[in-house]
C-alpha positions as CSV (number, residue, x, y, z in Angstrom):
1,M,0.0,0.0,0.0
2,L,2.9,2.3,0.6
3,F,3.9,2.0,-3.0
4,I,0.4,3.1,-4.1
5,Y,0.7,6.2,-1.8
6,I,4.0,7.1,-3.4
7,I,2.7,6.7,-6.9
8,A,-0.4,8.7,-6.1
9,I,1.8,11.6,-4.7
10,L,4.0,11.5,-7.8
11,F,1.0,11.6,-10.1
12,W,-0.4,14.6,-8.1
13,L,2.9,16.5,-8.4
14,G,2.8,15.9,-12.1
15,Q,-0.7,17.3,-12.4
16,V,0.3,20.4,-10.6
17,K,3.2,20.8,-13.1
18,L,0.8,20.4,-16.0
19,C,-1.6,22.9,-14.4
20,I,1.2,25.5,-14.3
21,A,2.1,24.8,-17.9
22,V,-1.4,25.2,-19.2
23,I,-1.9,28.4,-17.3
24,N,1.3,29.9,-18.7
25,R,0.6,28.7,-22.3
26,F,-3.1,29.7,-22.6
27,I,-4.9,31.3,-19.7
28,I,-2.4,34.0,-18.8
29,F,-2.7,35.7,-22.2
30,M,-6.4,36.5,-21.9
31,K,-7.1,40.2,-21.9
32,D,-10.1,40.2,-19.6
33,R,-8.7,40.4,-16.1
34,T,-11.8,38.9,-14.3
35,I,-12.1,35.9,-16.6
36,K,-8.4,35.3,-16.4
37,H,-8.4,35.2,-12.6
38,V,-11.5,33.1,-12.4
39,L,-10.3,30.5,-14.9
40,T,-6.9,30.3,-13.2
41,I,-8.4,29.7,-9.8
42,V,-11.0,27.2,-11.0
43,F,-8.6,25.3,-13.2
44,A,-5.9,25.2,-10.4
45,I,-8.4,23.9,-7.9
46,F,-9.6,21.2,-10.3
47,M,-6.0,20.1,-11.2
48,F,-4.9,20.1,-7.5
49,L,-7.9,18.0,-6.3
50,W,-8.8,15.5,-9.0
51,T,-5.7,13.3,-8.8
52,P,-5.9,12.7,-5.0
53,T,-9.5,11.5,-5.5
54,L,-8.2,8.6,-7.6
55,F,-7.0,6.9,-4.4
56,F,-10.6,6.8,-3.0
57,F,-11.6,4.8,-6.1
58,Y,-8.7,2.4,-5.9
59,S,-10.8,-0.5,-4.5
60,T,-13.8,0.1,-6.8
61,S,-12.4,1.1,-10.1
62,R,-10.5,-1.3,-12.3
63,L,-9.0,1.5,-14.4
64,V,-7.6,3.3,-11.3
65,R,-6.3,0.0,-9.8
66,D,-4.5,-0.8,-13.1
67,V,-2.9,2.6,-13.3
68,L,-1.8,2.9,-9.7
69,S,-0.4,-0.6,-9.6
70,F,1.4,-0.1,-12.9
71,H,-0.4,-3.1,-14.5
72,P,-2.5,-1.6,-17.4
73,T,-4.6,-4.3,-19.0
74,R,-6.7,-2.2,-21.4
75,F,-5.9,0.5,-24.0
76,S,-7.7,3.1,-21.9
77,S,-5.6,2.4,-18.8
78,W,-2.4,2.6,-21.0
79,L,-3.4,6.0,-22.2
80,F,-4.3,7.2,-18.7
81,L,-1.0,5.9,-17.3
82,I,1.1,7.6,-20.1
83,Y,-0.8,10.9,-19.5
84,L,0.0,10.8,-15.7
85,L,3.6,9.7,-16.3
86,Y,4.1,12.7,-18.7
87,G,3.3,15.1,-15.8
88,V,5.9,13.2,-13.6
89,F,8.4,13.5,-16.4
90,L,7.9,17.3,-16.6
91,I,8.5,17.9,-13.0
92,V,11.6,15.6,-12.9
93,R,13.0,17.4,-15.9
94,A,12.4,20.9,-14.4
95,N,14.1,20.0,-11.2
96,V,17.1,18.4,-12.9
97,R,17.5,21.6,-15.0
98,A,17.2,23.8,-11.9
99,F,19.8,21.7,-10.1
100,L,22.3,21.9,-13.0
101,K,21.7,25.7,-13.2
102,H,22.4,26.0,-9.5
103,L,25.7,24.2,-10.0
104,R,26.8,26.7,-12.6
105,C,27.9,30.3,-11.9
106,P,24.9,32.3,-10.6
107,F,25.7,35.1,-13.1
108,P,26.9,35.0,-16.7
109,E,30.4,36.1,-17.5
110,D,31.2,39.8,-17.2
111,I,28.4,40.3,-14.7
112,R,28.8,40.5,-10.9
113,L,26.5,41.3,-8.0
114,V,27.8,44.3,-6.1
115,T,25.2,44.7,-3.4
116,H,21.9,43.0,-2.5
117,R,19.5,44.1,0.2
118,R,15.9,43.4,0.9
119,I,13.9,46.0,2.7
120,L,10.5,46.2,4.3
121,P,9.7,49.9,4.7
122,K,9.2,50.8,8.4
123,Q,5.8,52.4,7.6
124,S,4.5,49.3,5.8
125,S,2.7,48.0,8.9
126,Q,0.5,51.1,8.7
127,W,-0.2,50.7,5.0
128,L,-3.4,49.2,3.6
129,P,-2.9,45.4,3.1
130,P,-2.9,44.3,-0.5
131,R,-6.5,44.0,-1.7
132,F,-6.9,40.3,-2.0
133,P,-10.2,39.1,-3.6
134,L,-10.9,36.2,-1.3
135,I,-12.5,35.9,2.1
136,F,-9.3,34.6,3.7
137,G,-7.3,37.7,2.7
138,K,-5.8,38.2,6.1
139,L,-4.4,34.7,6.2
140,V,-3.0,35.0,2.7
141,N,-1.4,38.4,3.4
142,T,0.7,36.9,6.2
143,L,2.6,35.0,3.5
144,N,2.5,37.9,1.0
145,D,5.9,39.4,0.0
146,Y,4.3,42.3,-1.8
147,Y,5.6,45.1,0.4
148,S,9.1,43.6,0.5
149,I,11.5,45.4,-1.9
150,E,14.7,43.8,-3.1
151,V,17.4,46.3,-4.3
152,N,20.1,44.8,-6.4
153,V,23.2,46.5,-7.8
154,F,25.1,44.8,-10.6
155,E,28.3,45.6,-12.5
156,I,28.2,44.7,-16.2
157,F,31.2,44.8,-18.5
158,F,30.9,45.5,-22.2
159,E,33.7,45.7,-24.8
160,R,32.0,48.3,-27.0
161,L,31.0,50.7,-24.3
162,P,32.4,54.2,-25.1
163,S,34.9,55.3,-22.4
164,A,32.9,58.5,-21.6
165,F,30.1,56.3,-20.4
166,D,32.2,54.0,-18.3
167,G,30.5,53.7,-14.9
168,L,27.1,54.7,-16.2
169,R,24.5,54.1,-13.4
170,L,21.2,52.8,-14.9
171,A,18.3,52.2,-12.6
172,H,15.5,49.9,-13.9
173,I,12.0,49.4,-12.5
174,S,8.9,47.9,-14.2
175,D,5.3,46.7,-13.8
176,L,3.9,49.1,-11.2
177,H,0.3,48.2,-12.1
178,F,-1.4,51.2,-10.4
179,D,-5.0,50.0,-9.7
180,G,-5.6,50.7,-6.0
181,S,-4.6,47.2,-4.9
182,L,-1.5,48.6,-3.1
183,D,-1.1,51.6,-0.8
184,Q,0.1,54.7,-2.6
185,R,2.8,55.1,0.1
186,F,4.4,51.8,-1.2
187,Y,4.9,53.4,-4.6
188,E,6.3,56.5,-3.1
189,S,8.8,54.4,-1.1
190,C,9.8,52.7,-4.4
191,I,10.4,56.1,-6.0
192,F,12.4,57.2,-3.0
193,E,14.6,54.1,-3.1
194,T,15.2,54.4,-6.8
195,N,16.2,58.1,-6.6
196,N,18.4,57.3,-3.6
197,L,20.6,55.1,-5.8
198,K,21.7,58.3,-7.5
199,P,21.3,56.9,-11.1
200,D,22.5,58.7,-14.2
201,L,19.6,57.1,-16.1
202,I,16.2,55.6,-15.1
203,C,14.3,53.2,-17.3
204,V,10.6,52.2,-16.6
205,T,9.6,49.3,-18.9
206,G,5.8,49.4,-19.0
207,D,2.6,48.1,-17.4
208,N,2.2,51.4,-15.4
209,I,-1.5,50.9,-14.8
210,S,-4.1,48.2,-14.4
211,D,-7.1,50.5,-14.0
212,R,-8.1,53.5,-16.1
213,D,-9.0,55.5,-13.0
214,F,-5.4,55.5,-11.8
215,T,-3.7,56.7,-15.0
216,R,-3.1,60.3,-13.8
217,Q,-2.0,59.1,-10.3
218,A,0.4,56.6,-11.8
219,V,2.1,59.2,-14.2
220,E,2.2,61.9,-11.5
221,T,4.0,59.5,-9.1
222,L,6.4,58.3,-11.8
223,S,7.2,61.9,-12.7
224,W,9.0,62.2,-9.3
225,L,11.8,60.0,-10.6
226,R,15.1,61.9,-11.0
227,A,18.2,61.1,-13.0
228,T,21.0,63.3,-14.4
229,D,20.7,61.9,-18.0
230,G,17.0,61.5,-18.0
231,V,14.1,59.2,-17.2
232,F,12.6,57.1,-20.0
233,F,9.3,55.3,-20.1
234,L,7.5,52.5,-22.1
235,R,4.0,51.3,-22.2
236,G,3.2,47.6,-21.6
237,N,0.3,45.3,-22.6
238,H,-1.9,46.5,-19.7
239,D,-1.3,50.1,-20.6
240,F,-2.5,49.4,-24.1
241,W,-5.4,47.2,-23.2
242,I,-6.8,49.7,-20.6
243,D,-5.8,53.2,-21.6
244,G,-2.9,53.4,-24.0
245,A,-3.8,56.8,-25.4
246,G,-4.5,58.2,-21.9
247,V,-1.2,57.0,-20.6
248,M,0.6,58.6,-23.5
249,R,-1.4,61.8,-23.0
250,E,-0.5,62.0,-19.2
251,F,3.2,61.3,-19.9
252,M,3.2,64.2,-22.4
253,R,1.4,66.5,-20.0
254,Q,4.1,65.8,-17.4
255,N,6.9,66.3,-20.0
256,C,8.0,62.7,-19.5
257,R,10.1,61.0,-22.2
258,I,8.3,58.0,-23.6
259,L,10.0,55.8,-26.2
260,D,7.1,54.4,-28.2
261,N,9.1,52.6,-30.9
262,R,11.6,55.4,-30.9
263,A,15.2,56.0,-30.0
264,A,17.1,58.6,-28.0
265,V,20.8,59.3,-28.3
266,L,22.8,60.2,-25.1
267,E,26.0,62.2,-25.5
268,R,29.0,62.8,-23.3
269,G,31.5,64.9,-25.1
270,S,32.0,63.5,-28.6
271,E,30.8,60.0,-27.6
272,K,27.3,58.6,-27.9
273,I,25.1,55.6,-26.9
274,R,21.6,54.8,-28.1
275,L,18.6,54.0,-26.0
276,I,15.7,52.5,-27.8
277,G,12.2,51.7,-26.7
278,V,10.2,48.9,-28.3
279,E,6.5,48.6,-27.6
280,H,6.0,45.8,-30.1
281,P,3.8,43.7,-30.3
282,W,1.2,46.0,-28.7
283,K,2.2,48.9,-30.8
284,R,3.1,46.9,-33.9
285,R,5.9,47.8,-36.2
286,R,7.0,44.8,-38.3
287,D,10.4,46.3,-39.1
288,W,11.2,47.7,-35.7
289,D,14.6,46.1,-35.6
290,N,15.6,47.8,-38.9
291,F,13.8,51.0,-38.0
292,L,15.5,51.5,-34.6
293,F,18.9,50.1,-35.1
294,E,21.0,52.0,-37.6
295,E,24.3,51.0,-39.2
296,D,26.4,53.4,-37.1
297,N,27.8,50.9,-34.6
298,L,26.6,52.8,-31.6
299,F,26.5,51.0,-28.2
300,T,22.7,50.3,-27.8
301,I,20.5,49.6,-24.9
302,C,17.0,48.3,-25.7
303,L,14.0,48.8,-23.5
304,T,11.1,46.5,-24.1
305,H,8.2,45.2,-22.0
306,T,8.4,41.5,-22.8
307,P,11.4,39.2,-23.0
308,D,9.9,37.7,-26.1
309,N,11.6,40.6,-28.0
310,F,15.1,39.7,-26.8
311,R,16.1,37.5,-29.7
312,R,15.3,40.1,-32.3
313,A,16.9,42.9,-30.2
314,A,20.1,40.8,-29.7
315,N,20.3,39.9,-33.4
316,A,19.9,43.6,-34.3
317,G,22.8,44.6,-32.1
318,A,21.4,45.6,-28.7
319,A,24.2,45.0,-26.1
320,L,21.8,45.2,-23.2
321,T,18.0,44.5,-23.2
322,L,15.9,45.4,-20.2
323,C,12.3,44.2,-19.7
324,G,9.7,43.2,-17.1
325,H,6.3,41.6,-17.8
326,T,6.9,38.2,-16.2
327,H,6.9,39.4,-12.5
328,G,9.6,36.8,-11.9
329,G,6.8,34.2,-11.8
330,Q,5.2,36.1,-8.9
331,I,4.7,32.9,-6.9
332,R,7.8,30.6,-6.8
333,L,7.0,27.3,-5.3
334,P,9.6,24.8,-4.0
335,F,10.2,22.0,-6.6
336,F,8.0,23.8,-9.1
337,G,9.7,27.2,-9.5
338,P,7.9,30.2,-11.0
339,V,4.1,29.7,-11.4
340,I,3.0,32.5,-13.7
341,C,5.3,33.6,-16.6
342,P,3.4,35.4,-19.4
343,S,6.0,34.7,-22.1
344,R,5.8,32.8,-25.4
345,S,8.8,30.9,-24.1
346,S,6.8,30.0,-21.0
347,R,9.0,29.7,-17.9
348,M,12.4,29.8,-19.7
349,Y,12.4,33.6,-19.2
350,D,11.3,34.2,-15.6
351,Q,13.7,36.6,-13.9
352,G,17.3,37.8,-13.9
353,F,20.1,37.6,-16.5
354,F,20.1,35.7,-19.8
355,K,22.7,35.8,-22.6
356,R,22.6,35.4,-26.4
357,G,26.2,35.5,-27.6
358,K,27.6,38.7,-26.1
359,N,24.2,40.3,-25.8
360,V,22.6,40.5,-22.3
361,L,19.0,40.4,-21.2
362,Y,17.8,41.4,-17.7
363,I,14.2,40.6,-16.6
364,N,13.0,42.7,-13.7
365,R,10.4,41.2,-11.3
366,G,8.5,44.4,-11.2
367,L,6.8,46.3,-8.3
368,G,3.1,45.6,-8.7
369,S,0.7,43.1,-10.4
370,T,-2.9,42.7,-11.4
371,F,-3.1,39.9,-8.7
372,P,-1.7,41.4,-5.4
373,F,0.1,38.4,-4.1
374,R,3.8,37.4,-4.1
375,F,5.4,34.4,-2.6
376,R,9.2,33.9,-2.4
377,C,9.3,36.6,-5.2
378,P,9.7,40.1,-3.7
379,S,9.3,43.3,-5.7
380,E,12.5,44.6,-7.3
381,I,14.5,47.7,-8.0
382,S,17.7,47.1,-10.1
383,L,20.8,49.3,-10.7
384,F,23.3,48.5,-13.3
385,V,26.8,50.1,-13.2
386,I,27.9,49.7,-16.8
387,R,31.6,49.3,-17.3
388,R,33.9,49.3,-20.2
389,K,35.8,46.0,-20.5
390,I,39.5,46.5,-20.6
391,F,41.8,43.7,-22.0
392,I,45.2,43.4,-20.3
């Protein structure tokens, strides 16, 4: 009987893995926020519960008995067993990959972590708790990392960086999702922490709002960001779905610089670098790589909302690509990793650094979300000190 228990647990873990895969492949891309949340919760509950019920039918169902004892006698039991084993295969493969990744260097070559700190603002106990749409919100919020902020400072070395820009301090935040779910003072604290890093440049890579009524509040709050070489903004999918024109209008009213499929050139003396903003695919431009990358060999930093644009950006010559969108998975479960990653590559691009040749991608976990719950995945502010690589 112990063997049956173990097999049932393995099959259950496999179904949880399949549940996560289906949510990331299909449900997460739905535009309607309510339908997406309801489908996610209903489907997750179903997938979590249906496999354990198999055990209760062990003594009465021949199909269940054949599968759990690994002695399929009919075609239907063979199919059922293969389906359940596929889920087990997925979870074993994911954990082997995670283990091998852990054995390797935590950061790619030419990148190092300078400082890492996690802060919970002193005033957070007085803030409104995240607005959680379930009756057991208080219980859930005891596990919620939403008001925790992780501040990471990295050094990145590039061969082609102009010497005048050696030591450029670039701050990156993303996915604030203003919609009233979080206390305004949390966002003000994030702005303070970002400015306190004394950046030369600040990049905000989209999903500024999740509710039309908060467009003006979001842009006014973001307008408090300060950097010597400028603050640059993008719109993300939620901005476009909810109030794309309104977000653009408010940014222009506040004299903010928004890179809607456009480029900006930063100059220091006679040397230049290019900063480009890509809002594709929500503001489509089929030739955006040809349009934004010119044949002038300028060192280029690409801002985009989704990591799905990284391959094209790298192929077009962007040395560094910054994005958000995935929220780092938002909920990171032991053995399962990130739960929700809205990327066409599914959970391959969840958070942190990735490389394609010499081109670097960084995925920021963001500061907000449409679903106000984080577990083992705190909000993030990143600072990159960009260095010129010198060969001795």
